N, C-alpha and C positions, 0 to 999 in steps of 0.2 A: 425182849426189854421188859421190867416190872413197871416201869413208868416211876424209878426212884431216880433221882436226878444224880451225878456223879463227882464225887466230888471228886478234889486235887489229888487227894491221894491214891485214889482207886481207879484212877483215868487207861491206867494200863497202856496199849498199844495207839490208844487213842493220842498219846500226848507226852513228851519227854520233859522234865523237867532239866533243864542247862542253865547255871550259873543263874537262877533265880529266877528264870523268865520260861515261858512254855510255848515250844514248839509246834505250830499247828501247818505245817508244810503238807505231810501227809494227809490233813482234814482236807485242806486244800482242795488240794492234787483232787482227792476222791468225787469232790466236788465237782472241779470242774469236767473230769469226764461223764458226771450225770448230765451235766448241763448238752454236753456236746453231743450223748445219745439222746438227751429232747428232742435236740433242736435240729438235727443234721449236720452234715458236713456240705459247704457251700460248691465244694470242687466235686466233680461227675467223676465218676471211674475213670474215666478218658483221660483226667484230668486238665478237662476243656471247661473254662469256668460257666457259671448258667444250666449245668448239667443237659439233660437231655433236649430241653427244651431252648438252650443257646444257637445263636447261627453263625456259621463258620465267616469270618471278616473277608470282603470279598478283594483280594489281592490281585485281580487281574487288567491288564492293559486297556487305559481309555481308547474309548473305540474312534474318536477324531483324530484326525490327519492334518494335520496344517500343511500347505503347501506355497512356495513361496518363486518367483520367477521375476529378473533371472537367479540362473542355480548360483550354489555358493561360491563364492572366490571369483564370481565372472569381472570380467574387465571393459572397457570398449562399450557400456552399456547405452542404450538411448537414453533422452533427458524426461522424453515423453511416452505415454504407451508402453512400456517395457515394465513397468513395475506393477506385480499382481499379485497379490497374499489373496488365498482360500482356505477354505478348510470344509472337510468331507466326513461323513458320521458325527459332524457336532456343528455349533456353532462356535465362531471366533469370539474371545472376550476381552483380549488384547493386542492390541499392533502397535509398535515404535518403531519408526525410524529414523532416526539420526546420522547428521554431519560429524565430524571429530571432535566439533567443537562443542557437538550437543545440542544443538539446535534443530527439532524437530520438523516433521514434514508433517505438514495437516492432512490429516483426511480422515473419512466417517468409514466406518461400520455399515453394510447395508444392512435394512431390518430383520433380512431372514438369518442374519449371521454367517451368512457363505462367503461373502467377499468384503474386502477392504481397498476404497480406491483412494489414491492421493487427490486432492484438491487443488495441489498444481503441479506446475514441472517441475524437474529435479536440478541441482545447479550440476553443470556440466568440471568435469575434471576433479570431480568427488569422491571418496570412498564413503559409503553408507552401511551402517552397521541397522540387522533387519531382525527385532524381537515379538514374536507371535505368540499367540498361547490362545487354546480352543476345550470347551470343556463338549462331554456327549452327555448322552441324555441321562445316565445314573449320575452326572457333577464330575466324573473324573477327568483330568486336564492334559492334554500333550502342547507342548509348546518346540517352536522350533529358532532356532538363532543362525543367519548367517547374514555376507558380508556382498558387498558388488562395489564399484568402481563405475562411473560415467567416461563418456567418451570426452575426448581433448579435441575440439574442434581445430579444424584445420581453416576457416573464413568466419569471419566474427562479425558484428555490427553492434552501433552501441547510439542511444540516440543523445542527442545534442539539444537541453534543455533552456527553458527562458521562461521564468526569472531567474536569478542568480540565487545561489543557498543564501539565507538571511539577508535578502534586501527585502525594503519597504519598497512598495509600489503602489500606484493608482489603481481605481476600484473597478478601473477594466479590464485588470491585465487578466488572459486569459492564461493556462499552463500550453506552452507548446513546445512539441517535442518532433525534431527531423531527423529523421535515421538516416545512416550515413550508406543501407544498402535498402534498396528498395524492397518491400513486404509483403509477399504472397500468401502469409496467411494472421491479417489481421485482428483475426478475433482470439487468436494465442499470444500477441503481440501484446491489444489492449487487455487480458484478464490477467496479463501480469506486471501490468502498472493501477496503481492505488492511488486515487487522490480524494481527501477530507479535508473539511475544514471545521474551526470551532469559532462561532456557533454553526452547529451543523445545517447543510443546503443538497440540495440535490445537485449533484456536481456530473454532465455526460460529457462523453469523449466522440468527438467528430475528426472522421478523416477526410484530408486534402490529397489526391492525389494515394500513393502507395509508399509513400514516404514520410508525411507529416501527421500527426496526431496531433490536438488542440483539443481541452478539456477549458470548461465553464461552466457556472449555475445561467440560470434563465435569467436572470437580473444583473445588473451590477453587483459585485460583493458587498456588503456592510462595510463602514468604517470597522478595524482594530480587528476583523475575522482572520485566524490565523491559517492558515494551508499548509498541508501536507504531502507531498509528492513522493509515494514508496515504488523508486525504480527497480523490480525483480525481474531485471532481463535476462540475469547470468541463466545459461542455457536454453533458452525459449527459442526455438527454430522458429525465426521468422522467414526462411526462404527457404528449399532443398538445400540439406548441408551449409546452410549458414545461420549461426546460433549467436546470439545476443553473449555480449559479457560484459555485464554491468547490474551492479548491484548496491542503491544507490538510495539515501533518502534526503531529500531537498527542502525546506520548511522559508516558507517566506509570511511576511506581514501585509496587510491592506493597509494604508495610512487613510490620512483625509480626504475625504469627497470632494474633487475637481474636476466639476464639467463644463468646458466652453463652448459656448454656439457662435459658430460664424456666418453670418448672413453675409450672404455673397453679392444680393441687390442692394442691403443697405451700405454695406465698405464698414460693419461694425464687429467685435467680437467680444460679447458679455461671458463675463468670467463668474460663474457659479460656488464659491467655495462652502462647501456641509450645506446646503439650502439656501444660502446667500449669496445677491450679487454682490459681489467686492472689486467689481473691475469692467470699465464700457471701453475697451482699446480700439484706435482705428486701424482699418487692414485694408491692404489690396490685393483682391483672391487673380485667379486667371483670367486673364482677357478673354476675349468674348471666340479669340478660332482657337484657342488654349486653356479650355473650363479647368475649371478645378473640381472633383469628385462631389457628388454629396456621401452621406451616409456618416453614421456612427464611427470614428476612427479611435488608435489609439496611440499613444504618443511610446515606438518601440526604442528609439533612442534619441539620446541628447549629445550635441558634439559645438563645443564653445567656439570651433570654428571652425570650418572644410569647403571644400572645393566642389563646384557644380560646373560639371562639363555636358552639354548639350547631344555631345554624343551619346552620352552612357545611357541615356533615356530617348533616343529615339529623334530629336530637334537636331542634329547636325553640326555644323558648327556656328549654332545660332548664337552660344554664348558658352564663355569657362570664365568664369570667377573664380580664383583660386582662394577668396581668404570670404565667403559666405560667414556672419559671426551669429552664436545664439540659433544652431537649426537643430527644428526636432524633428523626426522622421516621423510620417503617419501611413507611409506604402512603402511597398516592396519596390513599385516600380519609380518611385521615385518624389511621391509627394511629402515637401515638406513644410512645415510653419516656422518662419525665420525672421533673421533680423537681414532691412535691407540698406544700405546705404547709399545706393548708386540712385536711387529715384527721387524726384523731386520730396518735398514735405508736403506740398501739396495734392500728391494723389493718394494719402492715406485717409479713408473715411469717404473719398469721392469719388475713384476711377479703380476700374483691375485692369491690369497691366500685364501678371505675373505668366509664367506658364505651364502655370497649374499649381503653384505653391501659395501660400500665405503668407504675405511678406508684413512686416511690423518695422514701425520707424527707427532707424539702428544709425550706429557712428563707424565708420571702418575701426577695424579690432576690435569693436565690441568693447571699450574701454569704459563708458558711461553705463554705470548703471542705474540710470535714473531715465534712460530711453525706455519706449513700450516694450520692447524686444527682451532686452536684461532683465526686465520687471517682469516679465510672461518668463521666460526661462530661469529665471533663480527661483521660482517659488512654482514650478513644474516636478511634475517624479515619472518615470518610466512607468506606465502604466494608464496615466491619466486621458479621459476621455475630449476629443475635441468633434465635437459635430458639426458637420457642411451641411448651409440650407440653400437655397433659394439658388442656386447654380446652375446654368444650362448645361446639364452634362446629369450623365446614369449615376446611380448609386455604384459605390465603389464595394468589387466582389469580393466576397468574405473570408477567402484566399490570401487576398491582395497586403500584406504585412497580418496584425492583429487584428483583421479586423472581423473575426464570426458573429459580433453583435448585431452585422448588417443583415444574418438568417431568422427564418422563426425558429421557433424551439422545437417544435414539432418537428420539420425537417432538420434540424441539428440532432435530435435522437435517431435520426431513422439510422 
């Protein structure tokens, strides 16, 4: 070129006029070729991105292998110690074990990622699904999905509990569970029962023999406390070949505080409600030959009228009263606080005449709500505390009724 500008008329092959417009496509095409030649092609000769420096994508399988026992589709699987999930060549990252309703089995992956352990037993006669994922050292994942069904027990047990669901009880009320079969694995059964409260306090269980488990705090419950009992016994092997079949939640409330103290020597009972004495009642406790137990006792039953027969508590035919009014049970062995219509009014507050019970003045049939026995009966709750002192007898045993408060806290927790 000679450096002269090219006019529209002499543009020649560089442009063509069509319809009054200049078409620049060939020139733009040439410029694009020039740019490509200068910049180079981003695609290597072998067709891979990045040229000779590009690394081939790793599409090899994960080295992590998930293992699940029992095998997929297994039936009649044990509810404890049979489920095992692990990983070889990597670490577990996700484990989900769930029943048909989607409720997951709580568990934990070990710190080294090599295994997962359930935190509780499985339910009986239940189909479970397992989904587990492991990851190898290069971040590649491997998964396994299986199902299995737990056994159908031939022999079962349940826990008969007190207090009742939804009830309001006194501050001395423990949670007491009596099992229908003797338990030989108490740890497994106790671990399947959870007792909590609001406000929260430390609550411990104690076994009386092999068929009774009670729970209580160190001191009496605070009024207004809400207590929840979760019985997750379904599938627990309480003894060889015998499984729990109970899954239930029980809730109850602690009412006002009422603690009554019977002084067998002064023949009086002082009733204290929320820290304030509201009544001083004359009583008649156990006679010198049949004294009343000392100790902290809990009202476990209220009966407007009941029959008391000496034969049932080892006194032979000494008495058989078919209509004892306003009876409140304090022990399994037959200690009651009850109305007494057959004794002279003069004995109350002066003389101990009973066969071990605590008697309050009453009328036959218990129709008069003004008598001391009726007054106390109508103002008492299951779970209220009655303390007996100054009796010429021993302290009542903790398992004789709901009377675990007579056991030291350190001993209770053993």
